MIDOSE-1310 file (N, C-alpha, C; in nm, 2 decimals, decimal comma, always signed):
residues 275
xxxx	+11,42/+5,59/+2,93/+11,30/+5,57/+3,01/+11,20/+5,49/+2,92; +11,14/+5,39/+2,98/+11,04/+5,31/+2,91/+10,90/+5,38/+2,91; +10,82/+5,37/+2,81/+10,69/+5,42/+2,82/+10,61/+5,36/+2,93; +10,52/+5,44/+2,99/+10,43/+5,38/+3,09/+10,30/+5,46/+3,09
xxxx	+10,20/+5,40/+3,17/+10,07/+5,46/+3,17/+10,05/+5,53/+3,30; +9,97/+5,64/+3,29/+9,94/+5,71/+3,41/+9,79/+5,75/+3,41; +9,73/+5,75/+3,53/+9,59/+5,80/+3,54/+9,59/+5,89/+3,66; +9,52/+6,00/+3,64/+9,51/+6,10/+3,75/+9,36/+6,14/+3,77
xxxx	+9,32/+6,15/+3,89/+9,18/+6,19/+3,92/+9,19/+6,29/+4,04; +9,10/+6,39/+4,04/+9,08/+6,48/+4,15/+8,94/+6,48/+4,20; +8,93/+6,50/+4,33/+8,80/+6,50/+4,41/+8,78/+6,62/+4,49; +8,67/+6,69/+4,47/+8,64/+6,81/+4,55/+8,63/+6,78/+4,70
xxxx	+8,67/+6,87/+4,78/+8,65/+6,85/+4,93/+8,51/+6,88/+4,97; +8,46/+6,83/+5,08/+8,33/+6,87/+5,13/+8,33/+7,02/+5,17; +8,22/+7,08/+5,17/+8,21/+7,22/+5,20/+8,29/+7,26/+5,33; +8,28/+7,17/+5,43/+8,34/+7,20/+5,56/+8,50/+7,21/+5,55
xxxx	+8,55/+7,16/+5,44/+8,70/+7,15/+5,43/+8,75/+7,25/+5,33; +8,67/+7,33/+5,26/+8,72/+7,41/+5,15/+8,80/+7,53/+5,20; +8,80/+7,56/+5,33/+8,89/+7,66/+5,38/+9,03/+7,61/+5,41; +9,05/+7,48/+5,40/+9,18/+7,42/+5,44/+9,23/+7,34/+5,33
xxxx	+9,15/+7,27/+5,25/+9,20/+7,17/+5,15/+9,15/+7,21/+5,01; +9,24/+7,22/+4,92/+9,20/+7,25/+4,78/+9,13/+7,13/+4,71; +9,19/+7,01/+4,72/+9,13/+6,89/+4,67/+9,20/+6,77/+4,72; +9,14/+6,65/+4,69/+9,20/+6,52/+4,72/+9,23/+6,47/+4,58
xxxx	+9,33/+6,38/+4,56/+9,36/+6,33/+4,43/+9,42/+6,19/+4,44; +9,40/+6,12/+4,33/+9,46/+5,98/+4,31/+9,54/+5,98/+4,19; +9,65/+5,91/+4,19/+9,74/+5,90/+4,08/+9,79/+5,76/+4,07; +9,79/+5,70/+3,95/+9,84/+5,57/+3,94/+9,94/+5,57/+3,82
xxxx	+10,06/+5,51/+3,84/+10,16/+5,50/+3,74/+10,21/+5,36/+3,73; +10,21/+5,31/+3,61/+10,27/+5,18/+3,58/+10,39/+5,19/+3,49; +10,51/+5,17/+3,55/+10,63/+5,21/+3,48/+10,72/+5,09/+3,44; +10,67/+4,97/+3,47/+10,75/+4,85/+3,44/+10,86/+4,82/+3,54
xxxx	+10,95/+4,73/+3,51/+11,04/+4,68/+3,60/+11,16/+4,78/+3,62; +11,19/+4,86/+3,52/+11,30/+4,95/+3,54/+11,26/+5,07/+3,62; +11,35/+5,12/+3,70/+11,32/+5,24/+3,78/+11,31/+5,36/+3,70; +11,21/+5,44/+3,72/+11,19/+5,56/+3,64/+11,18/+5,68/+3,74
xxxx	+11,20/+5,80/+3,69/+11,19/+5,92/+3,77/+11,08/+6,00/+3,72; +11,03/+6,08/+3,81/+10,93/+6,19/+3,77/+10,96/+6,31/+3,85; +10,93/+6,42/+3,79/+10,97/+6,55/+3,84/+10,85/+6,62/+3,90; +10,85/+6,67/+4,02/+10,75/+6,75/+4,08/+10,79/+6,90/+4,08
xxxx	+10,72/+6,98/+4,01/+10,76/+7,12/+3,99/+10,68/+7,20/+4,10; +10,74/+7,31/+4,15/+10,67/+7,39/+4,26/+10,54/+7,44/+4,22; +10,45/+7,46/+4,32/+10,32/+7,53/+4,30/+10,29/+7,59/+4,43; +10,17/+7,64/+4,44/+10,13/+7,72/+4,56/+10,06/+7,63/+4,67
xxxx	+10,08/+7,50/+4,67/+10,01/+7,42/+4,77/+10,11/+7,33/+4,85; +10,07/+7,28/+4,96/+10,14/+7,17/+5,03/+10,06/+7,04/+5,01; +10,13/+6,93/+5,01/+10,07/+6,80/+4,98/+10,10/+6,70/+5,09; +10,00/+6,63/+5,13/+10,02/+6,51/+5,21/+10,01/+6,39/+5,12
xxxx	+10,11/+6,30/+5,12/+10,12/+6,20/+5,02/+10,11/+6,06/+5,09; +10,01/+5,98/+5,05/+10,01/+5,84/+5,09/+10,05/+5,76/+4,96; +10,14/+5,66/+4,97/+10,17/+5,59/+4,85/+10,16/+5,44/+4,87; +10,14/+5,36/+4,76/+10,11/+5,22/+4,77/+10,17/+5,15/+4,65
xxxx	+10,20/+5,02/+4,67/+10,26/+4,95/+4,56/+10,41/+4,95/+4,57; +10,48/+4,99/+4,47/+10,63/+4,99/+4,48/+10,68/+5,11/+4,57; +10,80/+5,10/+4,60/+10,86/+5,20/+4,69/+10,87/+5,34/+4,61; +10,86/+5,44/+4,69/+10,88/+5,58/+4,63/+11,00/+5,64/+4,70
xxxx	+11,10/+5,69/+4,62/+11,22/+5,74/+4,68/+11,24/+5,88/+4,63; +11,33/+5,96/+4,70/+11,36/+6,09/+4,65/+11,52/+6,10/+4,64; +11,56/+6,18/+4,54/+11,70/+6,20/+4,53/+11,75/+6,30/+4,62; +11,85/+6,27/+4,71/+11,90/+6,36/+4,81/+12,06/+6,35/+4,80
xxxx	+12,12/+6,46/+4,75/+12,26/+6,47/+4,74/+12,32/+6,35/+4,66; +12,25/+6,31/+4,55/+12,29/+6,21/+4,47/+12,26/+6,07/+4,51; +12,20/+6,06/+4,63/+12,16/+5,92/+4,68/+12,00/+5,91/+4,69; +11,95/+5,79/+4,67/+11,81/+5,77/+4,68/+11,77/+5,74/+4,83
xxxx	+11,67/+5,82/+4,87/+11,62/+5,80/+5,01/+11,48/+5,75/+5,00; +11,45/+5,63/+5,05/+11,31/+5,58/+5,05/+11,22/+5,67/+5,14; +11,10/+5,69/+5,09/+11,01/+5,77/+5,17/+10,90/+5,69/+5,23; +10,87/+5,72/+5,36/+10,76/+5,64/+5,42/+10,63/+5,69/+5,37
xxxx	+10,52/+5,62/+5,40/+10,39/+5,67/+5,37/+10,31/+5,68/+5,50; +10,26/+5,80/+5,53/+10,26/+5,92/+5,44/+10,39/+6,01/+5,46; +10,41/+6,10/+5,37/+10,51/+6,21/+5,39/+10,44/+6,33/+5,35; +10,50/+6,45/+5,38/+10,44/+6,58/+5,34/+10,54/+6,65/+5,25
xxxx	+10,48/+6,71/+5,14/+10,56/+6,79/+5,05/+10,51/+6,93/+5,07; +10,59/+7,01/+5,14/+10,56/+7,15/+5,16/+10,58/+7,24/+5,04; +10,58/+7,37/+5,05/+10,61/+7,45/+4,94/+10,75/+7,43/+4,89; +10,77/+7,41/+4,76/+10,90/+7,39/+4,70/+10,95/+7,51/+4,64
xxxx	+11,08/+7,53/+4,64/+11,14/+7,65/+4,57/+11,22/+7,60/+4,45; +11,22/+7,47/+4,43/+11,28/+7,41/+4,31/+11,23/+7,27/+4,28; +11,24/+7,22/+4,16/+11,19/+7,09/+4,13/+11,25/+6,98/+4,21; +11,17/+6,87/+4,24/+11,22/+6,76/+4,31/+11,20/+6,63/+4,23
xxxx	+11,30/+6,55/+4,23/+11,29/+6,42/+4,15/+11,25/+6,31/+4,24; +11,15/+6,23/+4,21/+11,11/+6,11/+4,28/+11,13/+5,99/+4,19; +11,15/+5,88/+4,25/+11,18/+5,76/+4,17/+11,09/+5,64/+4,22; +11,05/+5,56/+4,12/+10,97/+5,44/+4,15/+10,98/+5,34/+4,04
xxxx	+10,92/+5,23/+4,06/+10,92/+5,13/+3,95/+10,79/+5,04/+3,97; +10,76/+4,97/+3,86/+10,63/+4,89/+3,86/+10,51/+4,98/+3,89; +10,42/+4,93/+3,98/+10,30/+5,01/+4,00/+10,32/+5,10/+4,13; +10,29/+5,23/+4,11/+10,29/+5,32/+4,22/+10,16/+5,39/+4,22
xxxx	+10,08/+5,39/+4,33/+9,96/+5,46/+4,34/+9,97/+5,56/+4,46; +9,91/+5,68/+4,44/+9,92/+5,78/+4,54/+9,78/+5,84/+4,57; +9,75/+5,85/+4,70/+9,64/+5,93/+4,74/+9,70/+6,06/+4,80; +9,66/+6,18/+4,74/+9,72/+6,30/+4,79/+9,61/+6,39/+4,84
xxxx	+9,65/+6,48/+4,94/+9,57/+6,58/+5,00/+9,64/+6,71/+4,97; +9,58/+6,79/+4,88/+9,64/+6,92/+4,84/+9,58/+7,03/+4,94; +9,67/+7,08/+5,02/+9,63/+7,18/+5,12/+9,68/+7,32/+5,10; +9,60/+7,42/+5,15/+9,65/+7,55/+5,14/+9,77/+7,56/+5,24
xxxx	+9,88/+7,62/+5,21/+10,00/+7,62/+5,29/+9,98/+7,69/+5,43; +9,88/+7,78/+5,43/+9,86/+7,85/+5,56/+9,77/+7,78/+5,66; +9,72/+7,66/+5,62/+9,63/+7,58/+5,70/+9,69/+7,44/+5,74; +9,78/+7,39/+5,66/+9,82/+7,25/+5,67/+9,88/+7,21/+5,80
xxxx	+9,96/+7,30/+5,86/+10,03/+7,27/+5,98/+9,94/+7,27/+6,10; +9,84/+7,37/+6,10/+9,74/+7,37/+6,21/+9,66/+7,25/+6,20; +9,62/+7,21/+6,07/+9,54/+7,09/+6,05/+9,60/+6,96/+6,11; +9,73/+6,95/+6,10/+9,80/+6,83/+6,14/+9,86/+6,85/+6,29
xxxx	+9,85/+6,98/+6,34/+9,90/+7,00/+6,47/+10,06/+6,99/+6,47; +10,12/+7,04/+6,36/+10,27/+7,04/+6,35/+10,32/+7,18/+6,35; +10,44/+7,20/+6,40/+10,50/+7,33/+6,38/+10,53/+7,36/+6,23; +10,51/+7,49/+6,19/+10,54/+7,52/+6,05/+10,69/+7,52/+6,03
xxxx	+10,72/+7,51/+5,90/+10,86/+7,50/+5,86/+10,88/+7,51/+5,71; +11,00/+7,53/+5,67/+11,03/+7,54/+5,52/+11,08/+7,41/+5,46; +11,07/+7,30/+5,53/+11,11/+7,18/+5,47/+11,04/+7,15/+5,34; +11,11/+7,12/+5,23/+11,05/+7,09/+5,10/+10,97/+6,96/+5,12
xxxx	+11,04/+6,85/+5,15/+10,98/+6,72/+5,17/+11,00/+6,68/+5,32; +10,90/+6,66/+5,39/+10,91/+6,64/+5,54/+10,86/+6,50/+5,57; +10,94/+6,43/+5,65/+10,91/+6,30/+5,70/+10,87/+6,32/+5,85; +10,75/+6,28/+5,89/+10,70/+6,31/+6,02/+10,63/+6,19/+6,08
xxxx	+10,63/+6,18/+6,21/+10,54/+6,08/+6,28/+10,41/+6,15/+6,32; +10,30/+6,08/+6,29/+10,17/+6,15/+6,32/+10,07/+6,04/+6,32; +9,96/+6,06/+6,40/+9,85/+5,96/+6,40/+9,79/+5,93/+6,26; +9,80/+6,03/+6,17/+9,75/+6,01/+6,03/+9,80/+5,88/+5,97
xxxx	+9,92/+5,84/+6,01/+9,98/+5,72/+5,95/+9,90/+5,59/+5,97; +9,81/+5,60/+6,08/+9,72/+5,49/+6,10/+9,62/+5,46/+5,99; +9,61/+5,55/+5,90/+9,52/+5,54/+5,79/+9,57/+5,44/+5,68; +9,71/+5,42/+5,69/+9,77/+5,35/+5,58/+9,71/+5,21/+5,56
xxxx	+9,69/+5,12/+5,66/+9,64/+4,99/+5,63/+9,50/+4,99/+5,57; +9,41/+5,08/+5,62/+9,28/+5,10/+5,56/+9,28/+5,14/+5,42; +9,37/+5,24/+5,39/+9,38/+5,29/+5,25/+9,44/+5,18/+5,16; +9,53/+5,11/+5,21/+9,59/+5,00/+5,13/+9,49/+4,90/+5,09
xxxx	+9,40/+4,86/+5,19/+9,30/+4,76/+5,16/+9,21/+4,81/+5,04; +9,17/+4,94/+5,05/+9,08/+4,99/+4,94/+9,15/+5,00/+4,81; +9,28/+5,04/+4,81/+9,36/+5,06/+4,69/+9,38/+4,92/+4,62; +9,41/+4,82/+4,70/+9,43/+4,69/+4,65/+9,30/+4,63/+4,59
xxxx	+9,19/+4,67/+4,64/+9,06/+4,63/+4,59/+9,01/+4,71/+4,47; +9,09/+4,82/+4,44/+9,05/+4,91/+4,33/+8,94/+5,00/+4,36; +8,91/+5,02/+4,50/+8,80/+5,10/+4,54/+8,86/+5,24/+4,58; +8,89/+5,32/+4,48/+8,95/+5,45/+4,50/+8,85/+5,54/+4,57
xxxx	+8,73/+5,54/+4,54/+8,63/+5,62/+4,60/+8,62/+5,60/+4,75; +8,63/+5,47/+4,79/+8,63/+5,43/+4,93/+8,76/+5,49/+5,01; +8,87/+5,48/+4,94/+8,99/+5,53/+5,00/+8,99/+5,68/+5,02; +8,94/+5,75/+4,92/+8,92/+5,89/+4,93/+8,82/+5,93/+5,04
xxxx	+8,71/+5,85/+5,05/+8,61/+5,88/+5,15/+8,67/+5,87/+5,29; +8,76/+5,77/+5,31/+8,83/+5,75/+5,44/+8,91/+5,87/+5,47; +8,99/+5,92/+5,37/+9,07/+6,03/+5,40/+8,99/+6,16/+5,42; +8,88/+6,18/+5,35/+8,79/+6,29/+5,37/+8,74/+6,29/+5,52
xxxx	+8,70/+6,17/+5,56/+8,64/+6,16/+5,70/+8,75/+6,20/+5,80; +8,87/+6,15/+5,78/+8,98/+6,18/+5,88/+9,00/+6,33/+5,89; +9,00/+6,40/+5,77/+9,02/+6,55/+5,78/+8,90/+6,62/+5,82; +8,78/+6,57/+5,80/+8,66/+6,63/+5,86/+8,67/+6,63/+6,01
xxxx	+8,71/+6,52/+6,07/+8,73/+6,50/+6,21/+8,84/+6,60/+6,26; +8,95/+6,60/+6,19/+9,06/+6,69/+6,23/+9,02/+6,84/+6,22; +8,95/+6,87/+6,12/+8,90/+7,01/+6,10/+8,81/+7,05/+6,21; +8,73/+6,96/+6,26/+8,63/+7,00/+6,36/+8,70/+7,03/+6,49
xxxx	+8,82/+6,99/+6,51/+8,89/+7,01/+6,64/+8,98/+7,13/+6,64; +8,99/+7,20/+6,53/+9,07/+7,32/+6,53/+8,99/+7,45/+6,49; +9,04/+7,56/+6,53/+8,98/+7,69/+6,49/+9,07/+7,75/+6,38; +9,02/+7,77/+6,26/+9,10/+7,83/+6,16/+9,08/+7,98/+6,16
xxxx	+9,18/+8,05/+6,12/+9,18/+8,20/+6,12/+9,10/+8,25/+6,00; +8,99/+8,33/+6,03/+8,92/+8,39/+5,92/+9,00/+8,49/+5,85; +9,10/+8,55/+5,92/+9,18/+8,65/+5,85/+9,27/+8,58/+5,74; +9,33/+8,46/+5,78/+9,41/+8,39/+5,68/+9,33/+8,33/+5,57
xxxx	+9,21/+8,29/+5,60/+9,12/+8,24/+5,50/+9,08/+8,35/+5,40; +9,05/+8,46/+5,45/+9,01/+8,58/+5,36/+9,14/+8,62/+5,27; +9,25/+8,62/+5,34/+9,38/+8,65/+5,26/+9,40/+8,55/+5,16; +9,38/+8,42/+5,19/+9,41/+8,31/+5,09/+9,31/+8,32/+4,98
xxxx	+9,18/+8,35/+5,00/+9,08/+8,36/+4,90/+9,12/+8,47/+4,80; +9,16/+8,59/+4,86/+9,20/+8,70/+4,78/+9,32/+8,67/+4,69; +9,42/+8,60/+4,75/+9,54/+8,57/+4,68/+9,51/+8,47/+4,56; +9,42/+8,37/+4,59/+9,39/+8,27/+4,49/+9,31/+8,33/+4,38
xxxx	+9,22/+8,42/+4,41/+9,14/+8,48/+4,30/+9,23/+8,57/+4,21; +9,32/+8,63/+4,27/+9,41/+8,72/+4,20/+9,53/+8,64/+4,13; +9,53/+8,51/+4,16/+9,64/+8,42/+4,11/+9,78/+8,47/+4,14; +9,79/+8,52/+4,26/+9,92/+8,56/+4,31/+9,97/+8,69/+4,27
xxxx	+9,88/+8,77/+4,20/+9,92/+8,90/+4,15/+9,89/+9,02/+4,24; +9,83/+8,99/+4,35/+9,78/+9,10/+4,44/+9,89/+9,15/+4,53; +9,92/+9,28/+4,54/+10,02/+9,33/+4,64/+9,98/+9,29/+4,78; +10,08/+9,28/+4,87/+10,06/+9,25/+5,00/+9,96/+9,34/+5,07
xxxx	+9,97/+9,47/+5,04/+9,88/+9,57/+5,11/+9,74/+9,54/+5,07; +9,71/+9,50/+4,95/+9,57/+9,47/+4,91/+9,53/+9,34/+4,97; +9,62/+9,24/+4,98/+9,58/+9,12/+5,05/+9,54/+9,15/+5,19; +9,62/+9,23/+5,26/+9,59/+9,27/+5,40/+9,45/+9,34/+5,41
xxxx	+9,42/+9,43/+5,31/+9,30/+9,50/+5,31/+9,18/+9,40/+5,29; +9,20/+9,30/+5,20/+9,09/+9,20/+5,18/+9,07/+9,12/+5,31; +9,18/+9,10/+5,39/+9,17/+9,02/+5,51/+9,13/+9,10/+5,63; +9,11/+9,23/+5,61/+9,07/+9,33/+5,71/+9,18/+9,33/+5,82
xxxx	+9,30/+9,33/+5,78/+9,41/+9,33/+5,88/+9,52/+9,43/+5,83; +9,61/+9,47/+5,92/+9,73/+9,55/+5,88/+9,83/+9,45/+5,82; +9,91/+9,51/+5,74/+10,01/+9,43/+5,67/+10,10/+9,36/+5,77; +10,14/+9,42/+5,88/+10,22/+9,36/+5,98/+10,15/+9,24/+6,05
xxxx	+10,03/+9,26/+6,08/+9,95/+9,15/+6,15/+9,94/+9,03/+6,06; +9,90/+9,06/+5,93/+9,89/+8,95/+5,83/+10,02/+8,88/+5,81; +10,12/+8,95/+5,79/+10,25/+8,89/+5,76/+10,29/+8,80/+5,88; +10,28/+8,85/+6,00/+10,32/+8,77/+6,12/+10,24/+8,64/+6,13
xxxx	+10,10/+8,65/+6,11/+10,02/+8,54/+6,12/+10,04/+8,44/+6,01; +10,06/+8,49/+5,89/+10,08/+8,41/+5,77/+10,21/+8,33/+5,79; +10,32/+8,39/+5,83/+10,45/+8,32/+5,84/+10,44/+8,22/+5,95; +10,37/+8,26/+6,06/+10,36/+8,16/+6,17/+10,28/+8,04/+6,13
xxxx	+10,18/+8,05/+6,05/+10,10/+7,94/+6,01/+10,16/+7,86/+5,90; +10,23/+7,92/+5,80/+10,28/+7,85/+5,69/+10,43/+7,83/+5,68; +10,50/+7,92/+5,75/+10,65/+7,92/+5,74/+10,70/+8,01/+5,63; +10,61/+8,07/+5,56/+10,64/+8,16/+5,44/+10,57/+8,29/+5,45
xxxx	+10,62/+8,39/+5,38/+10,55/+8,52/+5,37/+10,45/+8,52/+5,27; +10,36/+8,62/+5,27/+10,26/+8,63/+5,17/+10,32/+8,64/+5,03; +10,43/+8,72/+5,02/+10,50/+8,74/+4,90/+10,56/+8,61/+4,84; +10,61/+8,52/+4,93/+10,66/+8,39/+4,89/+10,56/+8,31/+4,82
xxxx	+10,44/+8,30/+4,89/+10,33/+8,22/+4,84/+10,27/+8,28/+4,71; +10,26/+8,41/+4,71/+10,20/+8,47/+4,59/+10,29/+8,45/+4,47; +10,43/+8,45/+4,49/+10,52/+8,42/+4,38/+10,50/+8,28/+4,33; +10,48/+8,19/+4,42/+10,46/+8,05/+4,37/+10,33/+8,03/+4,30
xxxx	+10,22/+8,10/+4,35/+10,09/+8,10/+4,28/+10,10/+8,15/+4,14; +10,18/+8,26/+4,12/+10,19/+8,32/+3,99/+10,27/+8,23/+3,90; +10,38/+8,18/+3,95/+10,46/+8,09/+3,87/+10,38/+7,97/+3,83; +10,29/+7,92/+3,91/+10,20/+7,80/+3,88/+10,11/+7,83/+3,76
xxxx	+10,06/+7,96/+3,75/+9,98/+7,99/+3,64/+10,06/+7,99/+3,51; +10,18/+8,04/+3,51/+10,26/+8,03/+3,39/+10,30/+7,89/+3,35; +10,34/+7,81/+3,45/+10,37/+7,67/+3,43/+10,26/+7,59/+3,37; +10,14/+7,61/+3,43/+10,03/+7,53/+3,37/+9,99/+7,57/+3,23
xxxx	+10,00/+7,71/+3,21/+9,96/+7,76/+3,07/+10,06/+7,70/+2,97; +10,19/+7,70/+3,00/+10,29/+7,66/+2,91/+10,28/+7,50/+2,89; +10,25/+7,43/+2,99/+10,23/+7,29/+2,98/+10,12/+7,25/+2,89; +10,00/+7,32/+2,91/+9,88/+7,29/+2,83/+9,89/+7,35/+2,69
xxxx	+9,95/+7,47/+2,69/+9,95/+7,55/+2,56/+10,10/+7,59/+2,53; +10,18/+7,50/+2,49/+10,32/+7,53/+2,48/+10,35/+7,65/+2,38; +10,26/+7,68/+2,29/+10,29/+7,79/+2,20/+10,24/+7,93/+2,25; +10,20/+7,93/+2,38/+10,16/+8,06/+2,44/+10,27/+8,17/+2,42
xxxx	+10,22/+8,29/+2,41/+10,31/+8,40/+2,40/+10,36/+8,44/+2,54; +10,49/+8,43/+2,56/+10,55/+8,45/+2,70/+10,54/+8,60/+2,74; +10,56/+8,69/+2,64/+10,54/+8,83/+2,67/+10,40/+8,86/+2,71; +10,30/+8,80/+2,65/+10,16/+8,82/+2,68/+10,13/+8,76/+2,82
xxxx	+10,19/+8,65/+2,85/+10,17/+8,59/+2,99/+10,23/+8,68/+3,09; +10,34/+8,74/+3,06/+10,40/+8,83/+3,16/+10,31/+8,95/+3,19; +10,25/+9,01/+3,08/+10,16/+9,12/+3,10/+10,04/+9,08/+3,17; +9,98/+8,96/+3,14/+9,85/+8,92/+3,19/+9,87/+8,89/+3,34
xxxx	+9,98/+8,84/+3,39/+10,00/+8,80/+3,52/+10,08/+8,90/+3,61; +10,10/+9,02/+3,56/+10,15/+9,13/+3,64/+10,30/+9,13/+3,66; +10,38/+9,05/+3,58/+10,52/+9,07/+3,58/+10,56/+9,20/+3,52; +10,68/+9,25/+3,56/+10,73/+9,38/+3,51/+10,74/+9,37/+3,36
xxxx	+10,80/+9,26/+3,31/+10,82/+9,24/+3,17/+10,86/+9,09/+3,15; +10,89/+9,05/+3,02/+10,91/+8,91/+2,99/+11,04/+8,86/+3,07; +11,14/+8,95/+3,08/+11,26/+8,90/+3,15/+11,24/+8,88/+3,29; +11,15/+8,96/+3,35/+11,11/+8,93/+3,49/+11,04/+8,80/+3,51
xxxx	+10,95/+8,77/+3,42/+10,89/+8,64/+3,42/+10,99/+8,52/+3,41; +11,08/+8,54/+3,31/+11,18/+8,44/+3,28/+11,27/+8,41/+3,40; +11,31/+8,52/+3,47/+11,39/+8,50/+3,59/+11,32/+8,42/+3,70; +11,19/+8,46/+3,73/+11,12/+8,40/+3,83/+11,09/+8,25/+3,79
xxxx	+11,06/+8,23/+3,66/+11,03/+8,09/+3,62/+11,15/+8,00/+3,64; +11,27/+8,05/+3,60/+11,39/+7,97/+3,62/+11,43/+7,95/+3,76; +11,39/+8,05/+3,85/+11,42/+8,04/+3,99/+11,34/+7,92/+4,05; +11,22/+7,90/+4,00/+11,14/+7,79/+4,06/+11,15/+7,66/+3,99
xxxx	+11,17/+7,66/+3,86/+11,17/+7,54/+3,78/+11,31/+7,49/+3,74; +11,41/+7,58/+3,75/+11,54/+7,54/+3,71/+11,57/+7,55/+3,56; +11,47/+7,59/+3,48/+11,48/+7,60/+3,34/+11,40/+7,73/+3,29; +11,42/+7,76/+3,16/+11,36/+7,88/+3,11/+11,22/+7,84/+3,06
xxxx	+11,13/+7,95/+3,05/+10,99/+7,92/+2,99/+11,00/+7,85/+2,86; +11,09/+7,90/+2,77/+11,10/+7,84/+2,64/+11,14/+7,69/+2,64; +11,23/+7,66/+2,73/+11,28/+7,52/+2,74/+11,17/+7,43/+2,80; +11,09/+7,49/+2,90/+10,98/+7,41/+2,96/+10,87/+7,39/+2,85
xxxx	+10,85/+7,49/+2,77/+10,74/+7,47/+2,66/+10,79/+7,36/+2,56; +10,92/+7,36/+2,53/+10,96/+7,26/+2,44/+10,95/+7,12/+2,50; +10,97/+7,11/+2,63/+10,95/+6,98/+2,70/+10,80/+6,94/+2,69; +10,71/+7,04/+2,71/+10,57/+7,01/+2,70/+10,53/+6,96/+2,56
xxxx	+10,59/+7,02/+2,46/+10,56/+6,97/+2,32/+10,60/+6,83/+2,30; +10,72/+6,79/+2,36/+10,76/+6,65/+2,34/+10,67/+6,56/+2,42; +10,62/+6,60/+2,53/+10,52/+6,52/+2,61/+10,40/+6,49/+2,53; +10,36/+6,59/+2,45/+10,23/+6,58/+2,37/+10,24/+6,47/+2,27
xxxx	+10,36/+6,43/+2,22/+10,38/+6,33/+2,12/+10,45/+6,21/+2,17; +10,47/+6,20/+2,30/+10,55/+6,09/+2,36/+10,47/+6,03/+2,48; +10,50/+5,90/+2,50/+10,44/+5,83/+2,62/+10,52/+5,85/+2,74; +10,64/+5,91/+2,73/+10,73/+5,93/+2,85/+10,66/+6,04/+2,93
xxxx	+10,68/+6,02/+3,06/+10,62/+6,12/+3,16/+10,74/+6,21/+3,21; +10,74/+6,33/+3,17/+10,86/+6,42/+3,20/+10,83/+6,52/+3,31; +10,71/+6,54/+3,35/+10,68/+6,64/+3,45/+10,54/+6,61/+3,51; +10,53/+6,63/+3,64/+10,40/+6,61/+3,70/+10,34/+6,75/+3,73
xxx	+10,24/+6,79/+3,65/+10,18/+6,92/+3,66/+10,04/+6,90/+3,72; +10,02/+6,97/+3,83/+9,89/+6,96/+3,90/+9,80/+7,06/+3,85; +9,67/+7,03/+3,85/+9,57/+7,12/+3,80/+9,54/+7,23/+3,90
């Protein structure tokens, strides 16, 4: 893989969108003429992805499948490899998984990467114009306005919002019964509504949130004590953390930390870790 440059920016959502969207983001990669791959590791969010410049493809059963813009990346249960070359720019909308389907008016599901037809695709020419002009703020402003309009047309569940806030604050370590209590709901009612809205259970999403904390810590601080992280984040023990980490990442915490150390001294981009 040849060295290449990458730039990543994140933008806070307006107050009216903070119950549905975590942030907006822009990413630019310049990888030269050779095709390069980058790995997206699971976390606790769903993403709506607009891309510009060179094509973006995903590896499916050993074959490369070109992806339209936009596409949606739901909750992942394992890493996904994307491929691109030359300049690839992305405008992303990072959504809470229990709100994204209502926001788009789509049925919930467990698809990792979802290709869908939707009026949001009409934004592509406008965004492309701003991206080509280097006006990233204008592109993000257009996306924000679209979602402000979309948000104004739907009623979000205060129960799911309260549950999501509690889960986020606890970084995925809160038992389902306590999440239900924070949402002022019974466990059964919460689980039914949560699965209907996101396609996943509270436990599924909590597990991804907790994994995300470990993943980010090891990426930023590869020398972190894994047993200490297990205790801090409520895993039964270090082996429990290691099993869950391998389940989502396909590798062990120690191997992931070694990869992070190599990244610190290399210009190669080996993993895409979201903040």
